[in-house]
N, C-alpha and C positions, 0 to 999 in steps of 0.2 A: 424624548428619543432618537438615538440616534442612528440611522437606516443604515447609512454604511459602516456603523461599528459590526451593527446585528449580520449583517452582509459577510464583512470579512472574518467575523468568528465562524461562521458556517462555511465561507470557503478554505480555511485551516482544513475542516472536515474533508470536504470532496476531497482538496490535494492529499491528506492521508489515506484516505481509500484508494485514488489511484496510484499511492506510492506503493500500498500494499498490491495491486492487481499486476501493477511490473512485475512483480519478482514471482508470480505464478508467469508459465510456459504455453502458450495456444502450441501452434506450429513450427513456429521455429525458434531456437532458443535465444536468448538476449545476454548480453554481460548484467544485465539488469536480475539476471537471477543469482549470483552470485557475488555483485557488488559489497551487498552489505554483510557478506559470511565475519564473525569475528576469527582471529588469529591472534592467541598467545603469543608475543614472540616481544623480543628486546625488554620485558621484567611490565607491557604492558599488555590489554586487547586493543587489534587494530583491524580496520575493514579490510580485505582483500585488496581492493580499489586504491589502497595508498600503499602496497607491497607488491604489484604485480598489475603486467599491461593483460587485459583481459579482450580475450577476441571471439569471434564465432567462423568454424570452418567454411567454405561457399557452400558443403548441403545445407546445410544451416539447423546441423543435427548437434555440434561436438563444440563444446567452450575450452577454448586454448589458454591457459595461465602460465604467463611468463614473467616469475617473479625477480626481481630482479638485484636480489643477494642472494643466490645460490643456497646460502646455509639456512634460510629459511622455507626450503622446499620444502623440507617434513614436516615443519611443520605446517604449513599450508596443506597439503596433503591432509595430516589427519583431522582438518577441522574441515577441511570439504568432507570426507567420509563422514563425518559425524553430523553436519547439516543434515544429513538424510532428502537428499537435494532428486533422486528418483534416478541417480547415475553413480557409476563407480569407476571413480579420479582414477587414472592412470599416470604414473609416472614416468617420464622419458629423458635423465637427465636433469636438467634445469627445468624442463617443461612439461606443463600439468593436462593430461585433457581429460574431459568431461564426457564419453559418447553420452547421447541423451537414447534411448528407446523409442520409438512410437510410442503415442500416446493411447495406452488401452482402454477400449471403452468403460469399463468399471475406473480407473484412473481421470476420466473425462469427467464420469460424474460424480465422484470426490472433489473435482475439481469445482464443479459447479453451484457443489453445497459450500464449499470453502465461499466462495465467490457470494453468496448469497448470504452466509455467515458475517463477510467483512462489509457488504452492503445493511447489513440490519444495525452491525457495531455503529456504523456511519449514520444512519437516521435515529438511532438512538443516543448519537451525542447531538446533533442538528433539535430533536427533543429538549434536551437539557439547556442548551441556547436558550430555547426559546422559555423553557419554564424560566432562569434565571432573567431574561427582561422581563417579561411578565412579573415577575414577583421585583423587581429593581421601578417597573409601573406604577404596583400599588401602592408599594411603598411611596412612592412619590405624591401620588393619587392621598395615600393615609396622612402625608407632612403637611399635604397643603399646596404641595407647587403645580400641582394639574389638577384641572376638572374632574369628575366622573364622567362628564361626556369625554376627557379627550384620554381616560384611561383606557376606556372602549376604543374608541378609533385607533387608538397606540396599538392596545390587544388585538384589532384585527388586523392593521398593517402587520405585526409582529408574526400574526395566523401566517398569513398571504406569503411574505419572505420564506417560513418554514416550509409551505405546500411547493412552494419553487425550488425549492433545494432539493427537498424529498424527491419530487418528482426527476432532478438532473439524476440522483442516485440510482432510481428505477432505469432510466438510459443508459446510463454508466455498466452497470448491476448486467444489464438484458445485452450490452452491444459486447461485452468481455464473455459471458456467457455463449453467444452466439456464437464468435469466435472460437472458443474454446470446443463449443461440437461440430462444428464446421470445419476445425483442420485437419 
């Protein structure tokens, strides 16, 4: 059994969770909220960060999108409207502004539910990795590559790693929920 392989696979699940959580807004808006919005331009789909500079105003509630090619501003505006980000984009020539209203209590609770859903999906991913690794160990024992004692020991190690990563996910989810509710 390769502990590093198991840990690196589980690290990818945590990285995926963190990427999903970056797209959720707490108190201040961040460019990460719109980075991955897909825009149909030049005959293909491109993410917004490939077409424009993305910034945040000093008040922390408005995202400013400055397209490099002004001819795609209309397409970017339509895609931002379709993305349902909780803000109504406004075009100001070549500049697009997304003013985000303060989070309502209802929206905060919806975001907490979404964060918890993402956390549960990440835990499922971790458990699937555990299941695959244990199945691999059982196959190795059946093939005679490892003994029954080694199988039990390896299953315990895999379970310990799984518990460690599930606890990390719980900590990440708890911190993000606190961030949303306290902002």
